[in-house]
Steps between C-alpha positions, in 0.01 A plus 500: 500500500771750599713404196209557261446837654865595464509368144193706404647805672817469292312452172272794573779732588696402197189539268439849637879587470494388135187695413641822644841441347325467159309831574829675592646385172193639315555831675821532299328431166294728281224440248433783255725730705282442819628322797326162532466523880633774728685433822240716678238247391710221636516679833118540498456135433736430795295726727183308400673180574587625847145619557352168387567343842722214365810396692770767435773226486338305225360787293630842577867430553520267202341777287728775625832321445524541124404859518773573757762311297414705196509826702837411643640394159390834351649690798839328463502578126432871576772506763761329267439745226 
């Protein structure tokens, strides 16, 4: 029983992480000179996820990680230039 819960927790966290990572990649892309999704929209979705009442460890933190990585990557690029 506990092992099944841990396994589903890992799968759910990984699934959310992959979805948000894909959306972060889309935020770098354009379609007809318009940004596909804005980082501000990602943050709004993150806030809705927090307000949904789901466990923060399985949903919110998994969703925030790719956004933070992208932010820190851009920040290091700016500092290096």
